[in-house]
C-alpha positions as CSV (number, residue, x, y, z in Angstrom):
1,X,90.0,128.5,116.0
2,X,87.7,125.9,114.4
3,X,87.4,122.3,115.3
4,X,86.0,119.2,113.6
5,X,85.5,115.7,115.1
6,X,86.5,112.7,113.0
7,X,84.1,109.9,113.8
8,X,86.4,106.9,113.3
9,X,86.2,103.8,115.5
10,X,88.0,106.0,118.0
11,X,86.9,109.6,117.5
12,X,89.5,112.4,117.5
13,X,89.5,116.1,117.0
14,X,91.0,118.4,114.4
15,X,91.8,122.0,115.4
16,X,92.3,124.6,112.6
17,X,93.6,128.0,113.3
18,X,96.1,130.7,112.7
19,X,99.2,131.2,114.9
20,X,98.3,128.2,117.2
21,X,101.5,126.2,117.0
22,X,102.7,127.6,120.4
23,X,99.5,126.1,122.0
24,X,100.1,122.6,120.8
25,X,101.5,121.5,124.2
26,X,98.4,122.6,126.0
27,X,96.2,120.7,123.6
28,X,98.4,117.5,124.0
29,X,98.3,117.9,127.8
30,X,94.5,117.7,127.7
31,X,94.8,114.2,126.0
32,X,97.9,112.8,127.6
33,X,99.8,112.9,130.9
34,X,103.4,114.0,130.7
35,X,105.5,111.3,129.0
36,X,108.1,111.1,126.3
37,X,107.0,112.7,123.0
38,X,109.1,111.6,119.9
39,X,108.9,114.3,117.3
40,X,109.4,112.9,113.8
41,X,110.1,115.5,111.1
42,X,112.2,116.3,108.1
43,X,115.3,118.5,107.8
44,X,113.4,121.4,106.2
45,X,110.5,121.5,108.7
46,X,113.0,121.0,111.6
47,X,114.7,124.3,110.8
48,X,111.4,126.1,110.7
49,X,109.2,124.7,113.5
50,X,111.0,122.0,115.5
51,X,112.1,124.3,118.4
52,X,108.7,125.9,118.6
53,X,106.9,122.6,118.9
54,X,109.6,121.1,121.2
55,X,109.4,124.1,123.6
56,X,105.6,124.0,123.6
57,X,105.6,120.3,124.7
58,X,108.3,120.8,127.2
59,X,106.5,123.6,128.9
60,X,103.7,121.1,129.7
61,X,106.1,118.6,131.2
62,X,106.7,116.3,128.2
63,X,110.2,115.0,127.7
64,X,111.0,115.4,124.0
65,X,113.2,113.4,121.6
66,X,113.5,114.1,117.9
67,X,114.2,112.3,114.7
68,X,114.7,114.2,111.4
69,X,115.2,112.7,107.9
70,X,115.8,114.3,104.5
71,X,112.9,116.1,103.0
72,X,111.1,114.5,100.0
73,X,109.3,111.4,98.7
74,X,112.6,109.5,98.3
75,X,112.8,109.3,102.1
76,X,109.4,107.4,102.3
77,X,111.1,104.0,102.2
78,X,111.7,100.9,104.3
79,X,115.2,101.9,105.1
80,X,114.3,105.2,106.9
81,X,111.2,103.5,108.4
82,X,113.5,101.0,110.0
83,X,115.9,103.7,111.2
84,X,113.1,105.4,113.0
85,X,112.0,102.2,114.7
86,X,115.5,101.5,115.8
87,X,115.8,105.1,117.1
88,X,112.6,104.7,119.2
89,X,113.7,101.3,120.5
90,X,117.1,102.7,121.4
91,X,115.4,105.5,123.4
92,X,113.2,102.9,125.1
93,X,110.0,104.5,124.1
94,X,107.0,102.7,125.6
95,X,103.3,102.3,124.9
96,X,102.7,105.1,127.4
97,X,104.6,107.5,125.2
98,X,103.6,109.2,121.9
99,X,104.8,110.3,118.5
100,X,104.3,113.7,117.0
101,X,104.4,113.9,113.2
102,X,105.6,117.4,112.3
103,X,105.6,118.1,108.6
104,X,103.9,117.3,105.3
105,X,102.4,114.2,103.8
106,X,105.7,112.2,103.7
107,X,106.4,112.9,107.4
108,X,102.8,112.1,108.4
109,X,102.7,108.9,106.4
110,X,106.0,107.7,107.8
111,X,105.4,108.7,111.4
112,X,101.9,107.2,111.3
113,X,103.2,103.9,110.0
114,X,105.9,103.9,112.7
115,X,103.3,104.6,115.3
116,X,101.1,101.8,114.0
117,X,103.9,99.2,114.1
118,X,106.2,100.1,116.9
119,X,105.3,98.0,120.0
120,X,102.2,97.0,117.9
121,X,100.8,100.5,118.2
122,X,101.4,103.7,120.2
123,X,99.5,107.0,120.0
124,X,100.5,109.7,117.6
125,X,99.5,113.3,116.8
126,X,99.5,114.9,113.4
127,X,100.8,118.5,113.0
128,X,100.5,119.2,109.3
129,X,102.7,122.0,107.9
130,X,101.7,121.8,104.2
131,X,98.4,122.6,102.5
132,X,98.2,119.0,101.2
133,X,98.7,117.4,104.5
134,X,96.4,119.9,106.2
135,X,93.4,119.1,104.0
136,X,94.1,115.5,103.2
137,X,96.9,113.2,104.4
138,X,97.0,114.1,108.1
139,X,93.4,113.0,108.6
140,X,91.8,109.6,108.1
141,X,94.5,107.2,109.3
142,X,96.1,106.1,106.1
143,X,99.8,105.5,106.8
144,X,102.4,104.0,104.4
145,X,105.8,103.8,102.8
146,X,106.7,103.2,99.2
147,X,108.1,100.0,97.7
148,X,110.1,99.7,94.5
149,X,107.0,98.3,92.8
150,X,104.8,101.3,93.7
151,X,103.6,104.0,96.0
152,X,102.1,103.3,99.5
153,X,102.2,99.5,99.1
154,X,103.2,98.9,102.7
155,X,101.2,100.5,105.4
156,X,98.4,100.4,107.9
157,X,95.1,102.1,108.8
158,X,95.9,103.8,112.1
159,X,94.1,106.9,113.3
160,X,95.9,109.8,115.1
161,X,94.8,110.9,118.5
162,X,94.7,114.6,117.5
163,X,95.3,116.8,114.5
164,X,96.6,120.3,115.1
165,X,96.6,122.5,112.0
166,X,98.2,125.9,112.2
167,X,97.7,127.3,108.6
168,X,100.2,130.1,109.2
169,X,102.8,127.4,108.6
170,X,101.6,127.0,105.0
171,X,103.1,130.3,104.2
172,X,106.7,128.9,104.4
173,X,106.0,126.5,101.6
174,X,107.3,127.1,98.1
175,X,104.5,127.8,95.6
176,X,105.0,124.5,93.9
177,X,104.5,122.6,97.2
178,X,101.5,124.8,98.1
179,X,100.0,124.0,94.7
180,X,100.2,120.3,95.6
181,X,97.5,121.1,98.2
182,X,95.5,123.1,95.7
183,X,95.3,120.1,93.5
184,X,93.9,118.0,96.4
185,X,91.4,120.8,97.1
186,X,90.3,120.8,93.5
187,X,89.8,117.1,93.9
188,X,87.4,117.7,96.8
189,X,85.5,120.2,94.7
190,X,85.1,117.8,91.8
191,X,84.1,115.0,94.1
192,X,81.2,116.7,95.8
193,X,81.4,120.4,96.6
194,X,80.5,122.8,93.7
195,X,80.9,125.8,96.0
196,X,84.4,124.8,96.9
197,X,85.2,124.4,93.2
198,X,83.9,127.9,92.6
199,X,86.0,129.3,95.4
200,X,89.1,127.8,94.0
201,X,88.3,129.1,90.6
202,X,87.2,132.6,91.5
203,X,88.5,133.7,95.0
204,X,91.8,134.5,96.7
205,X,92.8,131.3,98.5
206,X,94.5,133.0,101.5
207,X,91.5,135.1,102.2
208,X,89.4,131.9,102.3
209,X,92.0,129.5,103.8
210,X,90.1,128.5,106.9
211,X,86.8,127.8,105.2
212,X,88.6,125.9,102.4
213,X,90.4,123.7,104.8
214,X,87.2,123.1,106.8
215,X,85.2,122.2,103.6
216,X,87.8,119.7,102.5
217,X,88.0,118.0,105.9
218,X,84.2,118.0,106.4
219,X,84.0,115.9,103.2
220,X,86.8,113.6,104.2
221,X,85.2,113.1,107.7
222,X,82.0,112.0,106.1
223,X,83.8,109.5,103.8
224,X,86.0,108.2,106.7
225,X,82.9,107.8,108.9
226,X,81.1,105.8,106.1
227,X,84.1,103.7,105.1
228,X,87.1,103.9,107.5
229,X,89.0,101.0,105.9
230,X,88.7,102.1,102.3
231,X,86.5,99.3,100.9
232,X,83.8,101.4,99.4
233,X,82.8,105.1,99.4
234,X,86.2,106.3,100.7
235,X,87.8,105.1,97.5
236,X,86.3,108.2,95.9
237,X,89.1,110.2,97.5
238,X,91.4,108.5,95.0
239,X,90.1,110.8,92.1
240,X,93.2,111.4,89.9
241,X,95.4,109.2,92.1
242,X,95.6,105.9,90.2
243,X,97.0,107.6,87.2
244,X,98.8,110.3,89.3
245,X,100.7,107.8,91.4
246,X,101.9,106.0,88.3
247,X,103.1,109.3,86.7
248,X,104.7,110.2,90.0
249,X,106.7,106.9,90.1
250,X,107.5,107.2,86.4
251,X,109.1,110.5,87.0
252,X,111.2,109.0,89.9
253,X,109.2,111.4,92.1
254,X,110.5,114.5,90.4
255,X,106.8,115.3,89.7
256,X,105.3,115.9,93.1
257,X,102.2,114.2,94.4
258,X,99.8,117.1,93.9
259,X,101.1,117.9,90.5
260,X,100.7,114.3,89.4
261,X,97.2,114.2,90.8
262,X,96.3,117.3,88.8
263,X,97.4,115.5,85.7
264,X,95.6,112.4,86.7
265,X,92.3,114.2,87.2
266,X,92.5,115.7,83.7
267,X,93.3,112.4,82.1
268,X,90.6,110.4,83.9
269,X,88.1,113.2,83.1
270,X,89.0,112.9,79.4
271,X,88.7,109.1,79.6
272,X,85.3,109.3,81.3
273,X,84.0,111.7,78.6
274,X,85.4,109.5,75.7
275,X,84.0,106.3,77.2
276,X,80.5,107.8,77.6
277,X,80.6,107.7,81.5
278,X,80.5,111.5,82.1
279,X,77.3,113.5,81.8
280,X,79.4,116.6,80.8
281,X,82.9,117.5,79.7
282,X,84.4,117.7,83.1
283,X,88.0,118.1,81.8
284,X,87.4,121.7,80.6
285,X,86.5,123.3,84.0
286,X,89.1,121.1,85.7
287,X,91.8,122.4,83.3
288,X,90.6,126.0,83.8
289,X,91.0,125.9,87.6
290,X,94.3,124.0,87.5
291,X,95.8,126.4,85.0
292,X,94.7,129.3,87.2
293,X,96.9,127.9,89.9
294,X,99.8,127.0,87.5
295,X,99.3,123.3,87.8
296,X,100.2,120.8,85.0
297,X,97.4,119.3,82.9
298,X,99.3,116.9,80.6
299,X,101.5,113.9,81.3
300,X,105.1,114.0,79.9
301,X,105.0,110.3,79.5
302,X,103.0,108.1,77.0
303,X,100.4,105.9,78.8
304,X,102.1,102.6,77.7
305,X,105.2,103.5,79.8
306,X,103.3,103.4,83.1
307,X,100.5,101.0,82.3
308,X,102.2,98.2,84.3
309,X,102.5,100.5,87.3
310,X,98.8,101.3,87.1
311,X,98.0,97.5,87.1
312,X,100.0,97.2,90.3
313,X,98.2,99.9,92.1
314,X,97.3,99.2,95.7
315,X,93.6,99.6,94.9
316,X,93.7,96.5,92.7
317,X,91.3,93.9,93.9
318,X,91.8,90.6,92.1
319,X,91.6,91.2,88.4
320,X,90.0,94.7,88.6
321,X,90.9,98.3,89.7
322,X,88.4,100.9,90.8
323,X,88.9,104.1,88.9
324,X,87.1,107.3,90.2
325,X,85.4,109.0,87.3
326,X,83.8,112.4,87.3
327,X,80.3,112.5,86.0
328,X,79.7,116.2,86.6
329,X,81.6,118.8,88.7
330,X,80.5,117.9,92.2
331,X,79.6,114.2,91.5
332,X,81.9,111.3,90.9
333,X,81.5,107.5,90.8
334,X,83.5,104.4,91.2
335,X,84.1,102.5,87.9
336,X,85.7,99.0,88.0
337,X,87.9,98.1,85.1
338,X,89.3,94.6,84.4
339,X,93.1,94.8,84.2
340,X,93.0,92.9,80.9
341,X,90.8,95.7,79.5
342,X,92.8,98.5,81.0
343,X,94.6,99.5,77.9
344,X,91.4,99.8,75.9
345,X,89.8,101.8,78.7
346,X,92.6,104.2,78.9
347,X,93.1,104.4,75.1
348,X,91.6,108.0,74.9
349,X,94.7,109.2,76.9
350,X,96.9,108.2,74.0
351,X,94.7,109.9,71.5
352,X,94.4,113.3,73.4
């Protein structure tokens, strides 16, 4: 088992290993005295891992309550968020208790936002069960729900107390969901890790799973340490996300997050090349690695259909939005674009 410390304002540890889910209770007991642990999960993950996690906590003296909601991005809304809050209040959870987020990115985002807002904040633990959540969303403290106007528009920065990543759980994902995580791993490679990019292009992922997870999280740790509240360098982690989130919403979330990010990376790489920002044609190698893993590289929608969604992105600051543009594989930069010039900046997408 490997570990990594996230140096946020309150540091916490990530543990990465194989077949470690049964040991979660022991790890939690080192951080917390026996109390009530509310496991928040979805209906698919509940059938796979809820009993194992519940039993692990109960063996260490924790009283466990559980809340499960329907799997998928459509559940990441204010209605279910409110239902979870009412459930916790009905069970009289206190600030001396804790939440356990068991699942992928949707579960982690929802449970984290609930933890941030219930009683103005109670501790929570992330137990990621998808590749995407293991390398990205479970770490860093971004929590949120979607609004009708766009993705992740209501949320809070709220760090977990512990992240427990058993990558054996990733094997129960469908390939499409696993590929969502591959897209995020490719993002990390393009951002600042040429060796990771090479591994994703040339090597068997399962044989390199632990070092791949560790490389991704090491980069995220550095960016969170530098910019915990996403006002500067941490925004680099949004490579492919501004366009990807808009495509995801345009599809009514039938295109999953990682698949949309894959498309977004290709599109912004083409824009950066056409606008003279890139030092090389980054789109070609990105397309190569994405196609190897059966990820999409083209948007099914013309840019004008989701331009308004892009303009309403949560990263908008006044009259500008920061796009993350690849300059080379392994080096990206922030590039502010005036919303009134957005259409001209993204014009190469319509021409490709």
